[in-house]
Each structure stands twice: as C-alpha cells, then as structure tokens.
C-alpha positions in Angstrom: 146.7 193.1 30.2 149.2 191.1 29.3 152.7 193.0 27.4 151.3 191.1 24.0 147.9 192.1 24.1 149.3 195.4 24.9 151.6 195.1 22.1 148.7 194.0 19.8 146.5 196.7 20.6 149.1 199.7 20.1 149.7 197.7 16.8 146.0 198.1 16.2 145.1 201.7 17.2 148.8 202.7 14.7 147.2 200.6 12.0 143.9 202.7 11.5 145.1 206.3 12.9 147.6 205.4 9.3 145.0 205.0 7.4 143.3 208.5 8.3 139.9 207.7 8.3 140.4 204.9 5.2 140.0 201.1 5.8 139.7 200.2 3.1 143.7 200.7 3.9 143.7 198.4 6.5 144.4 194.3 6.3 140.8 192.7 6.2 142.1 190.4 9.7 142.7 193.5 11.6 139.0 194.6 10.7 137.5 191.0 11.9 135.8 189.6 15.0 136.5 186.8 16.1 134.8 184.2 18.6 136.5 181.0 19.3 134.7 178.6 21.4 136.9 175.4 23.1 135.7 172.1 23.8 134.1 168.7 22.3 130.6 169.5 22.1 132.5 172.4 20.0 133.4 170.9 16.7 132.4 173.3 13.5 129.1 173.9 15.5 127.2 175.9 18.1 124.5 175.4 20.4 121.0 176.6 19.6 122.3 179.2 22.7 124.7 180.2 21.6 123.2 181.0 18.0 120.9 183.5 20.5 123.7 185.0 22.0 124.7 185.6 18.5 121.7 187.2 17.4 121.4 188.8 20.8 125.1 190.2 20.4 123.4 191.8 16.6 120.4 192.9 18.5 122.8 195.0 21.3 124.8 196.3 17.8 122.0 197.8 16.2 120.1 199.0 19.4 123.9 200.8 20.1 123.5 202.4 16.4 120.0 203.4 17.1 121.4 205.7 19.7 124.3 207.2 18.3 122.7 207.8 15.4 119.1 209.1 16.2 120.1 209.4 20.5 117.5 206.5 21.0 117.3 203.0 21.6 114.8 202.2 19.0 115.7 199.4 16.8 112.9 200.2 14.1 114.6 204.5 13.7 117.2 201.8 11.6 117.0 202.2 7.6 116.8 198.9 5.6 119.9 199.5 4.3 121.7 201.0 7.5 120.9 197.8 9.3 122.1 195.7 6.5 125.3 197.6 6.9 125.5 196.9 10.7 124.9 193.4 10.3 127.7 191.1 11.6 127.7 187.9 8.6 129.7 185.2 10.9 131.3 181.8 9.2 132.6 179.1 11.2 136.0 177.6 10.4 136.3 173.5 9.2 137.7 172.0 12.9 136.6 173.6 15.3 134.1 176.5 16.4 135.7 180.2 15.2 133.6 182.6 14.1 134.9 184.9 12.2 132.9 188.3 10.7 134.0 191.2 8.7 133.0 194.6 10.9 134.0 197.0 8.2 131.1 198.4 6.9 129.8 197.9 10.6 132.4 200.7 11.9 132.0 202.8 8.9 128.0 203.1 9.7 128.4 203.6 13.3 130.7 206.2 12.1 128.8 208.2 10.2 126.6 208.8 13.0 129.8 211.8 14.2 129.6 213.4 10.8 129.3 216.2 12.1 133.0 216.3 14.3 134.4 219.5 12.9 137.9 218.1 13.5 139.4 215.0 10.9 141.9 213.9 13.7 138.6 213.9 16.4 136.9 211.3 13.7 140.4 209.1 13.5 139.8 208.9 16.6 136.7 208.0 17.3 137.0 205.5 14.2 139.4 203.7 15.9 137.6 203.2 19.1 135.1 202.3 17.9 137.1 199.4 15.5 139.2 198.4 18.5 135.7 198.1 20.2 133.9 196.0 18.3 136.7 193.2 18.3 136.8 192.9 21.0 139.2 195.5 22.7 137.2 197.1 26.2 137.0 200.9 25.9 139.3 201.8 28.8 141.9 199.8 27.3 141.5 202.0 23.9 141.7 205.1 25.7 144.7 204.6 27.8 147.0 203.1 24.6 145.2 206.4 22.9 147.0 209.0 26.1 150.2 207.5 25.3 150.0 209.1 22.1 149.2 212.1 23.4 145.3 212.4 22.1 143.6 215.2 24.0 142.5 213.7 27.4 139.3 216.4 27.0 138.8 214.9 23.6 139.2 210.8 24.9 136.5 211.4 27.3 133.8 212.8 25.2 134.0 210.2 22.5 134.5 207.6 25.1 131.0 208.5 26.4 129.9 208.9 22.7 130.9 205.7 21.8 129.7 203.6 25.3 126.6 202.4 23.9 129.0 200.3 21.6 131.4 199.1 24.9 128.7 197.9 26.4 127.1 196.1 23.7 130.1 193.7 22.4 131.3 193.7 26.5 127.6 192.4 27.4 127.9 190.6 24.3 130.7 188.9 25.1 130.0 187.4 28.8 126.7 186.5 27.0 128.2 184.7 24.3 131.0 182.2 26.8 127.8 182.5 29.4 125.6 180.2 26.7 128.9 178.5 26.1 128.4 176.2 29.2 129.9 173.2 27.8 133.1 174.7 27.0 136.3 174.8 28.5 137.3 178.0 27.3 135.8 180.8 25.1 137.9 183.5 23.6 135.7 187.0 22.3 139.1 188.8 20.4 141.1 189.7 23.0 139.1 188.5 25.8 139.1 185.2 27.1 137.4 183.7 29.5 138.2 180.1 31.6 136.2 177.2 31.6 135.8 179.2 36.0 134.6 182.2 34.4 132.2 180.5 32.4 131.0 178.6 35.4 130.8 182.3 37.7 128.2 183.6 34.4 126.4 180.6 35.0 126.2 180.9 38.6 122.2 181.2 39.9 124.0 182.9 43.2 123.8 186.9 43.0 125.0 188.8 45.7 123.6 191.7 44.3 121.3 193.2 41.7 121.9 192.4 37.8 121.0 194.4 35.2 120.7 192.9 31.4 118.8 193.8 28.0 118.1 190.7 26.4 115.7 190.7 23.1 112.5 188.3 22.1 110.4 186.9 19.7 106.8 186.5 22.6 103.1 186.4 21.9 100.5 188.7 24.1 98.5 186.8 26.6 97.2 189.2 28.5 97.0 193.2 30.0 96.4 194.6 33.2 96.6 198.5 34.2 99.3 198.4 37.8 99.8 202.0 39.5 99.4 203.8 36.4 101.5 201.7 33.9 100.2 198.9 32.3 101.8 194.9 31.9 101.5 192.5 29.6 101.8 189.4 29.9 103.8 187.2 27.5 105.2 184.0 26.5 108.3 182.9 25.0 107.4 181.6 21.3 110.8 179.4 21.2 110.8 178.0 25.3 107.0 178.5 26.2 108.1 180.5 29.4 105.6 182.9 30.8 106.0 186.4 32.8 104.8 189.9 32.9 106.6 193.4 31.6 105.9 197.1 32.1 105.1 199.0 29.3 106.5 202.2 30.3 104.0 205.6 29.3 103.8 206.8 26.4 107.1 208.8 25.5 109.5 208.3 28.0 111.6 205.9 26.0 109.7 204.7 22.5 107.6 206.6 21.2 106.1 203.5 18.6 105.4 201.5 22.1 101.7 200.1 22.5 100.1 202.5 25.1 96.2 201.3 25.4 94.6 198.0 27.0 92.5 197.7 23.2 95.5 198.1 21.0 97.6 195.3 23.7 94.2 193.3 23.4 93.9 193.5 19.8 97.2 191.2 19.0 96.1 188.7 22.0 93.2 188.3 20.0 95.7 187.6 16.7 97.6 185.7 18.5 100.4 187.7 16.8 104.0 187.5 17.7 106.1 190.1 18.6 109.9 190.9 19.1 110.3 192.6 22.2 113.4 193.7 23.7 113.3 194.4 27.4 115.3 195.3 30.2 115.7 192.9 33.2 116.7 193.8 36.7 117.2 190.8 38.8 117.8 190.8 42.7 117.9 188.1 45.1 114.1 188.7 45.8 112.5 189.1 42.4 113.1 190.2 38.2 111.5 193.2 37.2 111.0 193.6 33.5 111.0 196.7 31.3 110.0 197.1 27.9 111.6 199.2 25.8 110.8 198.0 22.2 108.1 195.9 20.4 107.9 194.9 16.3 105.9 192.9 15.6 107.0 190.4 13.7 104.3 188.0 12.3 100.5 188.7 11.7 
C-alpha cells in the first residue's frame, strides 16, 4: 500500500471511529463504493458482462449478510426489508464509466448482526471494518491501521473472523468486475487498481492449481439422476444456453430448502420453471465440479 493510500485509509478509520457508531455524522463521500472503468469501450455505459458482475456483487453481499445475521449463506432467510436495506443502487457518472453506490444502509444492516455485543467500542470497531470493506479496502489493511491505534489484537482477530464473509464477498466481486471488463485499460474498485495486465491475467485460461469461486445465475432444469448417494441436476443457463450438471448435497448440510428428491426436481422439468441457483464451482486442470448451495424458483 502506498503512503497516499495509507493516509486515506487512516483518515477514513478516524472519521468512522469519531462518529462513534453514528454514520449520519460521516460524510456521504466516505460512505460510497466507487468503481471506475477506463477504456475506449466504456463511456457512460457498461457491457452485459459487467452488469452481471455487479449483480453477482449484490448476491455476494446478500449471502454475506445472511451468514452474519442467520449463520448460513441462504439468501432466502433475508426478509424483503433486509434485502432493501442491503441493496446497492449504482449510478453512472456522465463522460466515463464511473459507478457510485451509497453503502450506509448496507453497513448498518450488517452491523445489526452483532447487536448482542457487550461493548460499544467493539461495535465501533466492527462498523469500521464493515464500512472500509464495503468501499474496497481489504480486511488485513484495515486491521493494520486499527492495530496502530492500539485496538486490542484479540478483539480485532475476533472481529476479522466474524466479518470474513463480507471481506470475501467484496474482494471476490472486485476481481469479478475487473475480469468482466475485458477491453478496459484499467479498473478501479475503491482503492484497488487492476491494470490491463491484471485484467488479462484474470481472464487467462491457464490455471496452475485448483480455483474455487461462487456463482449465481438463472437456469432451467433438464434432468436429474443419482450418483454415489447424492442427486445431480442437469441445468441450462436461461441466457447463454450453456449446459452442465451440479450436485445437490443431502438435506440439512447447507440449505434445508434445497430440493431433495427426484420427484420434486422432476416437477420443475415438466413445468419449465426458471430457477435462481447459487453454485460453488471448483475448477482444476482436468475437471470442473459444481455444488448447489442455494436454490429459488423465480418463474413458474
């Protein structure tokens, strides 16, 4: 991190902690997620791939919130009101592709997951970590600044562990947006900078080791069969028409609302329903494995 970046982060941390948990006392500019895409193809517009990556960012934030509030990454556990407060509304600046979203409501909603914490100081530390992560700083960078402010290391480690879902969601989303901006010269996600070389590297098909990512999309079910005691579902992407199979783990391991019988899934094949599915995708040089962790019917 450059000295300039260190100063920016230190200043942001000071402002949030001085507000003592009241974000209405923090300037709106400090509570804004900023994404800027540089390049001839990006002038007050975004491509379909970038739009999808923003949607995946939102889904990742929902899952992180569900994990923190309800202790499982099941988006369906969130109420409509919770989703509304967690929703990021992006606007595009004229003359370039620069997107802005106020994260105040999302930060406060995430903080509600820790309402039973006994210390106001600890809550302020958590809120500081939440805001800084949402605007693009990594958890490690923020903790380094807080440690220099004499925050107790044990409390920081605990807070860091509790907020790891948020950190992972935002860091994964920043890479996803950069990857989706294939023709860009540079992408900035808050303080993060992705050069053209970084973007090319993210899009490279060469993998030296296993890669695991989370993906969410809309699909039609075309088949179901059992393998090794678990169900495998054949899916077709509703937009790209790409087809693949994915495993549904036995009931109770991840999401109790996942379908757990061939008959239940077969009914979706007959009706032609469109479902929204979240997958863990593990890719190695020789194969791709997909496991369904969330499932929701969006169109009968």
